[in-house]
LUMLO-570359 format. One record per residue (C-alpha): residue number from 0; residue in three letters; x, y, z. Coordinates in nm, 4 decimals, m for minus. Example, Ala and Ser with C-alpha at 12.3 -4.5 7.8 and 13.67 -1.06 7.14 Angstrom:
# LUMLO-570359
(0,"ALA",(1.2300,m0.4500,0.7800)) (1,"SER",(1.3670,m0.1060,0.7140)) 
This chain:
# LUMLO-570359
(0,"GLU",(2.1465,0.3142,m1.1567)) (1,"GLU",(2.1407,0.6102,m1.3964)) (2,"ALA",(1.8509,0.7644,m1.2065)) (3,"VAL",(2.0349,0.7347,m0.8745)) (4,"VAL",(2.3398,0.9025,m1.0306)) (5,"ALA",(2.1192,1.1820,m1.1666)) (6,"TYR",(1.9546,1.2376,m0.8270)) (7,"SER",(2.2974,1.2382,m0.6608)) (8,"LYS",(2.4126,1.5059,m0.9035)) (9,"ALA",(2.1017,1.7126,m0.8360)) (10,"ILE",(2.1620,1.6842,m0.4609)) (11,"ALA",(2.5274,1.7830,m0.5054)) (12,"ILE",(2.4111,2.0996,m0.6809)) (13,"LYS",(2.1249,2.1668,m0.4405)) (14,"PRO",(2.1783,1.9805,m0.1083)) (15,"ASP",(1.8301,2.0695,0.0252)) (16,"TYR",(1.6474,1.9274,m0.2807)) (17,"THR",(1.3950,1.7104,m0.0947)) (18,"ASP",(1.2229,1.5800,m0.4082)) (19,"ALA",(1.5546,1.4403,m0.5302)) (20,"TYR",(1.6031,1.2531,m0.2012)) (21,"ASN",(1.2455,1.1226,m0.2139)) (22,"ASN",(1.2725,1.0164,m0.5794)) (23,"MET",(1.6111,0.8566,m0.5125)) (24,"GLY",(1.4430,0.6607,m0.2323)) (25,"VAL",(1.1718,0.5379,m0.4700)) (26,"THR",(1.4340,0.4274,m0.7220)) (27,"LEU",(1.6429,0.2528,m0.4563)) (28,"LYS",(1.3301,0.0778,m0.3226)) (29,"ASP",(1.2490,m0.0410,m0.6746)) (30,"GLN",(1.6036,m0.1802,m0.6945)) (31,"GLY",(1.5499,m0.3675,m0.3674)) (32,"LYS",(1.7961,m0.1454,m0.1784)) (33,"LEU",(1.5599,m0.0865,0.1116)) (34,"GLU",(1.8094,0.0362,0.3711)) (35,"GLU",(1.9526,0.2887,0.1238)) (36,"ALA",(1.5995,0.4015,0.0360)) (37,"GLU",(1.5273,0.4481,0.4057)) (38,"VAL",(1.8346,0.6741,0.4345)) (39,"ALA",(1.7224,0.8820,0.1345)) (40,"TYR",(1.3735,0.9311,0.2819)) (41,"SER",(1.5254,1.0203,0.6198)) (42,"LYS",(1.7332,1.2916,0.4540)) (43,"ALA",(1.4258,1.4333,0.2780)) (44,"ILE",(1.2334,1.4356,0.6073)) (45,"ALA",(1.5240,1.5929,0.7970)) (46,"ILE",(1.5213,1.8825,0.5505)) (47,"LYS",(1.1422,1.9060,0.5245)) (48,"PRO",(0.9742,1.7611,0.8373)) (49,"ASP",(0.6241,1.8019,0.6889)) (50,"TYR",(0.6985,1.5999,0.3720)) (51,"ALA",(0.4006,1.3616,0.3677)) (52,"ASP",(0.5091,1.1702,0.0560)) (53,"ALA",(0.8494,1.0936,0.2072)) (54,"TYR",(0.6880,0.9654,0.5295)) (55,"ASN",(0.4504,0.7468,0.3269)) (56,"ASN",(0.7367,0.6109,0.1172)) (57,"MET",(0.9394,0.5538,0.4339)) (58,"GLY",(0.6480,0.3495,0.5668)) (59,"ILE",(0.6497,0.1360,0.2525)) (60,"VAL",(1.0187,0.0439,0.2851)) (61,"LEU",(0.9838,m0.0152,0.6584)) (62,"ARG",(0.6927,m0.2525,0.5944)) (63,"HIS",(0.8930,m0.4373,0.3293)) (64,"GLN",(1.1675,m0.4809,0.5902)) (65,"GLY",(0.9160,m0.6210,0.8394)) (66,"LYS",(0.9409,m0.3146,1.0644)) (67,"LEU",(0.5650,m0.2908,1.1006)) (68,"ASP",(0.5446,m0.0710,1.4122)) (69,"GLN",(0.7794,0.1818,1.2530)) (70,"ALA",(0.5870,0.1660,0.9256)) (71,"ILE",(0.2609,0.2409,1.1068)) (72,"GLU",(0.4308,0.5326,1.2834)) (73,"ALA",(0.5414,0.6671,0.9440)) (74,"TYR",(0.1866,0.6371,0.8035)) (75,"THR",(0.0462,0.8028,1.1171)) (76,"LYS",(0.2880,1.0917,1.0676)) (77,"THR",(0.1900,1.1094,0.6987)) (78,"LEU",(m0.1761,1.1377,0.7911)) (79,"SER",(m0.1100,1.3982,1.0598)) (80,"ILE",(0.0429,1.6135,0.7853)) (81,"LYS",(m0.2006,1.5238,0.5072)) (82,"PRO",(m0.5260,1.3774,0.6497)) (83,"ASP",(m0.6742,1.3014,0.3058)) (84,"PHE",(m0.3787,1.0884,0.1825)) (85,"THR",(m0.5684,0.7803,0.0653)) (86,"GLN",(m0.2578,0.5765,m0.0166)) (87,"ALA",(m0.1301,0.6232,0.3389)) (88,"TYR",(m0.4580,0.4857,0.4799)) (89,"ASN",(m0.4343,0.1907,0.2400)) (90,"ASN",(m0.0689,0.1314,0.3281)) (91,"MET",(m0.1445,0.1571,0.6995)) (92,"GLY",(m0.4234,m0.0951,0.6527)) (93,"ASN",(m0.1801,m0.3377,0.4916)) (94,"ALA",(0.0714,m0.2977,0.7749)) (95,"LEU",(m0.2019,m0.3465,1.0352)) (96,"LYS",(m0.3229,m0.6547,0.8474)) (97,"ASP",(0.0322,m0.7882,0.8501)) (98,"GLN",(0.0297,m0.7452,1.2299)) (99,"GLY",(m0.2969,m0.9370,1.2544)) (100,"GLU",(m0.4882,m0.6241,1.3577)) (101,"LEU",(m0.7671,m0.6994,1.1105)) (102,"GLY",(m1.0343,m0.4733,1.2617)) (103,"GLN",(m0.8010,m0.1732,1.2609)) (104,"ALA",(m0.6863,m0.2603,0.9088)) (105,"ILE",(m1.0459,m0.2643,0.7838)) (106,"GLU",(m1.1055,0.0752,0.9461)) (107,"ALA",(m0.7996,0.2151,0.7644)) (108,"PHE",(m0.9256,0.0791,0.4300)) (109,"LYS",(m1.2705,0.2268,0.5011)) (110,"LYS",(m1.1121,0.5680,0.5672)) (111,"ALA",(m0.9306,0.5478,0.2332)) (112,"LEU",(m1.2606,0.4605,0.0631)) (113,"LEU",(m1.4470,0.7449,0.2360)) (114,"ILE",(m1.2020,0.9867,0.0771)) (115,"LYS",(m1.1762,0.8045,m0.2563)) (116,"PRO",(m1.4719,0.5681,m0.3121)) (117,"ASP",(m1.3261,0.4429,m0.6419)) (118,"TYR",(m0.9991,0.3189,m0.4861)) (119,"ALA",(m0.9891,m0.0383,m0.6183)) (120,"ASP",(m0.6743,m0.1386,m0.4274)) (121,"ALA",(m0.8318,m0.0398,m0.0950)) (122,"CYS",(m1.1414,m0.2468,m0.1811)) (123,"ASN",(m0.9259,m0.5481,m0.2657)) (124,"ASN",(m0.7131,m0.5095,0.0477)) (125,"MET",(m1.0206,m0.4701,0.2654)) (126,"GLY",(m1.1535,m0.7896,0.1096)) (127,"ARG",(m0.8368,m0.9729,0.2109)) (128,"ALA",(m0.8723,m0.8545,0.5722)) (129,"LEU",(m1.2414,m0.9477,0.5792)) (130,"GLN",(m1.1564,m1.2888,0.4372)) (131,"GLU",(m0.8976,m1.3425,0.7101)) (132,"GLN",(m1.1754,m1.2643,0.9615)) (133,"GLY",(m1.3877,m1.5345,0.7992)) (134,"LYS",(m1.6367,m1.2796,0.6625)) (135,"LEU",(m1.6443,m1.4386,0.3192)) (136,"GLU",(m1.9605,m1.2736,0.1838)) (137,"GLU",(m1.8302,m0.9285,0.2785)) (138,"ALA",(m1.4911,m1.0138,0.1292)) (139,"ILE",(m1.6494,m1.1234,m0.1981)) (140,"ALA",(m1.8512,m0.8012,m0.2063)) (141,"ALA",(m1.5281,m0.6023,m0.1609)) (142,"TYR",(m1.3558,m0.7964,m0.4403)) (143,"THR",(m1.6580,m0.7478,m0.6651)) (144,"LYS",(m1.6437,m0.3733,m0.6044)) (145,"ALA",(m1.2685,m0.3691,m0.6742)) (146,"ILE",(m1.3251,m0.5480,m1.0043)) (147,"SER",(m1.6103,m0.3151,m1.0994)) (148,"LEU",(m1.3752,m0.0204,m1.0407)) (149,"LYS",(m1.0797,m0.1817,m1.2156)) (150,"PRO",(m1.1967,m0.4386,m1.4729)) (151,"GLY",(m0.9448,m0.7145,m1.5278)) (152,"TYR",(m0.7997,m0.6721,m1.1766)) (153,"ALA",(m0.6172,m1.0067,m1.1566)) (154,"ASN",(m0.5380,m0.9909,m0.7825)) (155,"ALA",(m0.9011,m0.9218,m0.6952)) (156,"TYR",(m1.0195,m1.2091,m0.9157)) (157,"ASN",(m0.7624,m1.4397,m0.7537)) (158,"ASN",(m0.8650,m1.3314,m0.4046)) (159,"MET",(m1.2309,m1.3770,m0.4967)) (160,"GLY",(m1.1465,m1.7268,m0.6199)) (161,"ASN",(m0.9875,m1.8038,m0.2825)) (162,"ALA",(m1.2946,m1.6794,m0.0948)) (163,"LEU",(m1.5301,m1.8753,m0.3193)) (164,"GLN",(m1.3157,m2.1854,m0.2710)) (165,"ASP",(m1.3356,m2.1314,0.1063)) (166,"GLN",(m1.7152,m2.1324,0.0661)) (167,"GLY",(m1.7018,m2.4572,m0.1310)) (168,"LYS",(m1.8225,m2.2836,m0.4491)) (169,"LEU",(m1.5636,m2.4537,m0.6667)) (170,"ASP",(m1.7138,m2.3834,m1.0091)) (171,"GLU",(m1.7366,m2.0117,m0.9285)) (172,"ALA",(m1.3851,m2.0194,m0.7842)) (173,"ILE",(m1.2497,m2.1736,m1.1050)) (174,"GLU",(m1.4283,m1.9035,m1.3048)) (175,"ALA",(m1.2666,m1.6318,m1.0905)) (176,"TYR",(m0.9212,m1.7931,m1.1214)) (177,"THR",(m0.9654,m1.8165,m1.4971)) (178,"LYS",(m1.0448,m1.4455,m1.5128)) (179,"ALA",(m0.7379,m1.3744,m1.3000)) (180,"LEU",(m0.5229,m1.5509,m1.5570)) (181,"SER",(m0.6776,m1.3874,m1.8641)) 
């Protein structure tokens, strides 16, 4: 709450302070106030129409609200402004995966990894999409890469455990789950 008050004061002093609107949106999102965050991002974008971070953050809150088409539009706008924005590719991949567009999601994760090959979250998310396609070996390879980039990555170990379980490799799955919990 204190942060929101501080951003409000900054905006009162300087009404075109786009970073304050964007940061207020992040804080509101973290508080679970998604509609209010959406308004803050909209204000930042209205003042600065080429504000890639605000579009990306807008996409995040839209996705959390289940507004997947709008989220993808926000990520598309982000990438039209800043074509090397790896997080926007990763976020778009997650929204596409949520829509069941697994092939397009994998392509978005691959684009993020072309720009930033050591992006562990994109590897893990690509693994989840591959796993949903039934490509378990490829999914496990993606999880393995994620873990090599980010040792102790609990989500990747858990996802690997799920893929190994799907393959009937129960001892290996238990080992992966154990690592996820440690």
